[in-house]
N, C-alpha and C positions, 0 to 999 in steps of 0.2 A: 278431518277436523269437523267436529259436530256443529260448530258455528256456521260452517259453509252450507249446511243443509237448509238453513233458513227457517227452521222450525221454531215455533213460539209456544211457551218460553223455551229458550235454548237449553236450559237446564232446570226442568221442572222438579218440584219436590215429590218425587215418585213415592217416597215413604208414606206420604199422606194420601196418595191416590190409589195405590194398589189395594185390591179388595180381597186378598186371600191371607189366611193364617196358615202357614206351612205346617205340615205334619198330619198324623192320623187324627188327632183331636180336631184340628181345623176341618179336615175332610168330613168327619162325622157331624160336625156342627153345620156344615154347608148342606149335607144330605138331609139332616133333620129340618132345617129351615125350608128346603125345597118341598119336602113331603108335607109340611104343615101349611105352606103358602102357595106353592106353584103347581104341584102335580094335578090338583083337581081340575084345573082349566089349562093344562099344558098345551093342548093343540092350538088354542088361540093365543095364550099368553106368551108363548115362545116366539111369536112374530112381532110383538109390540116392544120396541126397544126402551120405552120409558117405564115399563113395568117389570117387576122382579119375577118374570115368568119362566126363566131358565134355571137350570140346576146350579150353575157355576162350579160344577165338579171337574171341569176339564183340566185345570192344572194339577188337581189332586190325582186324577187318573193318570195323567202324563208322568208324574213323578212317583207313581206307585204307592201313594198314601192311602188309596182305597182301591179295591178291585172292581172291575166291571160287574162281576157276579154279585158283589155286595150291593151295588146300586140297583141291579135288576131285582134281586130278592126283596130288597126294601120296598121298591115300587109295587111289586106284585103283592106283598104282604099288606101294604096300605090299601090296595084295592080290595083284597079279600076281607079286610076288616071294615069295609064300607066307608073308608075315609076319602076315597077318590074313585071315580068311575074306572072300570077295567079298561075301557077304550083309551083313556088318558094314560094309564100306566103302560099299556102296550105301545102307545106312540113313543113314549120315553124309551122303552126297551128297544124299539126299532132304531132310535137314534144312537143308542149304545152299540147296537149291531152294525150300524154304518161305520162307526169308529173302528170296530174290530175288522170289518171287511177291508177298510183302508190299510190296516196293518198287514193283513194277509196278502193283499194285492201288492204292496211294496216288497214284501218278502219274496214273492214269486216273480216280480218284474222290477228289480232294483234300478233298472235304467229309467224308470219313470221320474226319477229325481230331476233329470235334465233333458228328457226326451219325451215327446208326445206318445201316450199309450196307443193312440191311433196315429200311426206315423204320417199319414197324409196331411195331418194338421201342421206338421213342421214346414209345409209349403206356404203357410200363411205369410203374406207380405207385411210383417211387423214394421212399425215405424220407429225410427230412431228419434225420440222426442224428449230430450233432457228437461226442457222447460215444462212440458206436460207432466212428466213423471214427478218433478219437483213440486208442482202445484198440487198434484194428487197426494203426495206424501204430507204436505203442509196443511192440507184441508183448505185450499184456496182455489177450488175449481169453479166456484160460482154456483154450484148445485148444493143447496143447504144440507140435504140428508147425507150426501157424500162427504161434505166437509165436516159435519158433526161426527160421523164415524171415524174419520181419520184423526180428528182432534181427540176424541175419546181414546183411541188407541195410543196416541203419543202421551197423553196425560196419565193413563191408568194401566197400560199394558193389556187392555182388554177391549174387545169390540163385540157388540151384540151379533148373534149369528145371522139374523136377517140382514143387518147392515153390512156384514162381511160379504154377503152375496151381491149386494147393491154396489159396493165400492169396487169389488173385483170385476163385476160386469162392466162398470164404467171404465176401468183401466184397459181391459182387454178389448172391449167393443167400441166404446166411444172414442178412446184415444188410440186404439189399435197398437197398444204397447204389449210386448211379449209377456205372457203370464208368468214367466220365470222371474221377471223383475219384481212383480207383486209378491210372488211367493217368497222371494228372498227378503223383502221388506217385512212381511208378516213374521217370518222366522226370526228376524232380528228384534222385533218389537213386542210380540205377543208373549205374555207370561206363560200361556198354555201352549206355546208353539210345539207342535208334534209333527215330525217330519212326514209321516205317512198321511195323516189327516190333512196337513197343509197342502202337500203335493196333490193328493187326490181331489180335494175340494177346488183348488185352482184349476186343475185340468177339467173338472166337472163343469165349472163356469165357462171355460174356454172351448168346451165342446170336444176336447181331445181325450177325455178320460173314459174309464169304463162306465157304461150306463150313464153317460154324461147328458147334460141338458143340450139340446141342439144348438148349434152356433147361432142360428137365426133367431133364437130366443134372446132378445135384447131388452133388458130392463129399462124402462123409462124412469129416470130418477125422480121426476116430478110426480108421476102417478104413484110410485112406490112410497114417496114421502107422505103424500096425502092419504094413502091407504093405511099405512102402518104407523104414522105419527100425525093422525088427523088433528089433534089439538095442539100440536107443535111443542109438546113438552121436551121431547128429546132434542130437537134442533135448538130450541131456545136455551137449553142448558149448555150446549157445547158451541153454539154460535151466538154468543150473547149480543153481538152487534145487531142482530135481527130481532131482538126481543120485542121491539115495539111494532113490528110488522104484523098486521092482522092475519088470522089463519088463512083467509081466502087467498092471500098472495105470498104467504110465508115460503112455500116450497118452490116458488118461481118469482122472486122479488122483482126481477127485471120487467115483469108484466104489470106491476102495480102502477097506478097513476102517479104522476109527480107529486101531487099534494099528499098522497098516502106515505110516500117515502120521506117527504119533508117532515110530516108529523111524526114519523118514526125515527127521525134523525139519522137516516141512512142515505149516504151518497154512494151510489154504485160506481165502482172504479176507484173509490177512495176508502170508505169504511168497509166495504165488502166488494169483492171482485164481480165483474160481469162474467157470465159463463165463458169458459175457455174454449168451448166447442158447442155448436148448435146441435140439438138432439136429432132432428130430422136428417141433417146432413151427415152426422156421424153414423146414424143407423144405416143410411144408404151406403156409406163408405165401407162399413163392416160387411154388409151383404155382398158388395162387390168383391171384397177380399175372400169371402166364402166361395165365390165362383172359382177362385184360383185353386182352392182345395178340391172342389168337385172335378175340375179339369185334371188335376194331378191324379185323382183316384181313377178317372176314366182311362187315362194314359197307362196307369199301372195295371189295369185290368186287361 
């Protein structure tokens, strides 16, 4: 029952929020828009969720409406014509390559769908935390950039790539919830859900994938928000109850003086939740869990 999930709104008008026009014409339009607007500053723009810096080609690639080589050729042609720096075009090509790598990896190791690529990571002591998982799904964790991403996902079927990494790290490392639960939710809600990319990226964040980020790399959602949404445009769009909070406190509203919250008409615990977990405590808990993996690896050797 969708109502039992506690998501708001329970039945959004997805037809107004989804940002893709299906078909080859829609794919070519998205590619043209990216070449004209996003490619020239792709390295920076792809990390800023409030800016149109990504290609938005992922659903078109997934459904075969445009080929990877068409996107690669167009980016390199744009650079050759002087419309974008070649370094920016090659950065985009590298991201296409990462997608193809994921597909080949899953073909070679189909067990990755539900098993850690690095099997010692299956020894992680994952927590059974239905309330934490529900808060994450609903965008009610108390960490604004995490909540903004999860609400964007529910309303539009899309989430910015940088924010995908932040919310995934939060689930796996702050809440110590099995990456498979997050992967399943993304697969259910993303318009561009691609099994190979989804599994590989979740395992990358969890530290268990091929060439993965080390598990001890734990994103601080406060710092991530301040770095990549410095002016708060992204958070204020998706977490409107915090619109009145000044930039200085926006990404950690519980640190704001009472008078600041009063002026912003924010009551923590009522209008917006307090953090469901303390960052420092969660970080240490995740590192302690990693020790279990290290011990299992030593025993295996």
